[in-house]
N, C-alpha and C positions, 0 to 999 in steps of 0.2 A: 317491545318486537323490533327487530333489526328490518329496516328496509333495504329491499333488494335494488341495488343499481343497475341499469341497463343501457346498452349502447346499441347503435343501429349501424350493422355493416352490410354494405351492398344490399340495401333494402329490407334486411332481417333484423328483428328486435331480438338481442341476446343479451344473457346477463353478463354483466362486467365480470373482469378477472376477480376472484374472491380475494377479499381483504384477508391480509394475515399482518400478525402483530410485529414481526422483525423480519428485514431483507437485509442481507449482507451483500454488498458489491465488492468484489474482488479485482484488483488491479494489479497486472505483472509488471515486471521490471524491464529495464533497458534491453533491447535487442531479444527478447524473448516472446512468448505468446501466451495466450490464457491456458494452454496445456500445462505449462508449468506449475500452475495452481489448482490442478484438476484433485489432487489428493486432499487438499483443504476444502475444495467445494464439495466433495461427496462427503466428507465427514461432517461437515456443516450442515448439510442437506439430511444427513441421518440424524443429527442432533435437533432436528425441527426447524430450521430456518429456511427461508426462501432465499436462493443463491443466484445472483448475477454475475457469471465469471466474464467480464468483459475483454475482449480483444481490441487493441488499438495498434497503430502503426508507429510504434515508439521511435523509429529511428527515420522516420519522413518528415516531422514537423518539431517545432518548437514546444517547449513545455507549456506555454500560454495556450497554443492550439490544441494541443493534445488533451490538456486539461478539461477545457471547455467542451469539445466534441465527445470525448470517451465518457465523462462523467454524465453530462446531459443524457447522452444515449441510453447510459446504465440506468440511470433512476427513471426512465420511462418504463424500464422492464419490471421494476418494484410494484408490488400490488399496491392500490389506492391505500392511501392514510397509514402506511406501515411505517414503523421506526426504521431509519435507516442507519446501518453500521458500514464501516469499511474494514477490509483486510488487505493489506499492501504488501508489496515487495519492492525495495529498492527504489527506483524512479517513480513507482505508483503511489508511494507517499509524498512525494513532492507534487505530484498531480493534485493529490487531495488538498495539500496546504495551498497551492495555487488557486484552486477554484473556489476555496472558502474565504479568500481574500477579496473576491469579486461579487459572490453569489451567497445566499443563504439556503440553506436544506431544511425545510419543515420536517420536524420530528427527527432529527439529528440524533442518532445513538453514539456509539462509542467507536473508536478508531485503533485499529493495532497494525503498527507497521512493523516489517520485518527488515533489517538492516538498511534503513533509509539514509542516504547521505544529507541529513538534516543541516549540516554545516558544509557540505561540498566533499570532494574526495581530493587528496593530493595525487591520486593516480591520474586524474584530469588535467591537473596542473602540469604535470611534468609529461604527460604524453599528448596533450591537445595538438602540438604543433608537428608532431609527427607524420610522414604522409601515410594516408589511409586513414588516421584516426576518425576523421570527421565522416568519411565514407561509410565506415562500420558502424559508428555510433549516432551519426545523424546530427541535426541541430540542438535537440536536446541533450545529448551526451555532452556537446561543447559549452552547456550551462551550467554544468556540475562541478565546477571548480571551487576552490575554498576561498576565493577573493571576496571582496567586499560587493562586487557587482555581480557575483554569481548569482543566480534565480535563488537557491535556498537561503542564501544570506541576505535575501531583500523580503522575505516574506513574514518575518516578524514571529513573534511568540505563539504558542498554541492558546486559543480561547474556546478550546473543545475537549473532550475526555479522549486522550490518547494514550495509550499504553506502546513501548518500544521495546523491540525484543532484537539485541544485538549479537552478532555471532562474536566468538572468541577463540576461533581455530581457523588456521588458514593452512591450505596445502599448495598455495601459488606463491612459490619463494621469490619468484621474479617481482610479481607486484607487491608483495609485503615488503620488499626492500625500500619501497618509495613511500611506504607509510611509516610515520614515525612512532607509533605506539601500538598497543596490542590491536589487532585487527582481524577481520574475517575474510582477508584476501581482497578487497575492493574498498572498504570503508573503515577507518578506526572506530573502536568502541566510543571514543570520546564524540566523535563526528556524527554518531548516530543520535545523540541527544539533542533535545529540543526544550527551549526555556517554556514553561508552562505545561509541560507533560505530567501526565497522572502517574505513571510508572514506567520503570524501567529495568530490565534484567538482561544479563548476558549469558548464553548459553555456549557449550562446546560444539558450537555447528559453523559451517562454513557457508559463506554469502551464496554460493551458486547453487546448493542444494537443501537449505536450510527450511524452505517451505515444504519439503518431504518428511521432515523429521518428527516423529511422534510426539516427543517432549515439547517441542515448538506447537504444534496442533494442540494439544491439551491446555497449553498456556494461553493461546488464542481464544479458545472456548471459555477459558477461565476468566480471561478479562472482559469479554463479551458479557457474561454473566453478571460478574461483581465488581468491574472497574478497576481491580487491581490483579496482580499475577499470583500465583500460588508458590509462595516461597518455600513451604514444605515440600513441595514437589519438586522444586529447584534443588533443594538439599538432598533429596533422595536419587536425582537423576545424575 
């Protein structure tokens, strides 16, 4: 028989939040909000996951501070003893990597990163000294270059299950001229890769809107369930 956990709030004894097997924390990208992941959130909820679509001030602080504060708060919203998965877009993936270098998450599950600048972005290299870049993108944006001292390049390989979905299409012709290889308009396909990753696929989607693409969302759910992407689905799409 399963024991019911109780908590005391304002003098009342109440049952604690029901335990769930799996919780998915969603982390949006730079200069975006949690609304950008609302389609993924609703689909995951319908698939039976407990979802925490965490908002955070991505342009206000550096990566270290954002990671600690946003992820700590998000974990507190997951049911007790649940397995913790992550689905991230762009900068959100770097926050998870940063957090896991400093902290351990009990019952850590799988992580899906969408368009993560895991080796930084050449766009930052070329634009970081332009007037207004730091004002728009904040301290975290300045940390996403491709140099050895950039935060993504100091975090080391993955020691967790992570699947990466890269965009292989761009409509931003200006930014794409700053990127040396196939890209999604912000990050090259090559720079999304991470040593130690479990799986990696490229889909014909752009960085800005990939999180609303139905094929991307199908692949997210497949990886969360199986730890690999669906190659047959990729061939058909």
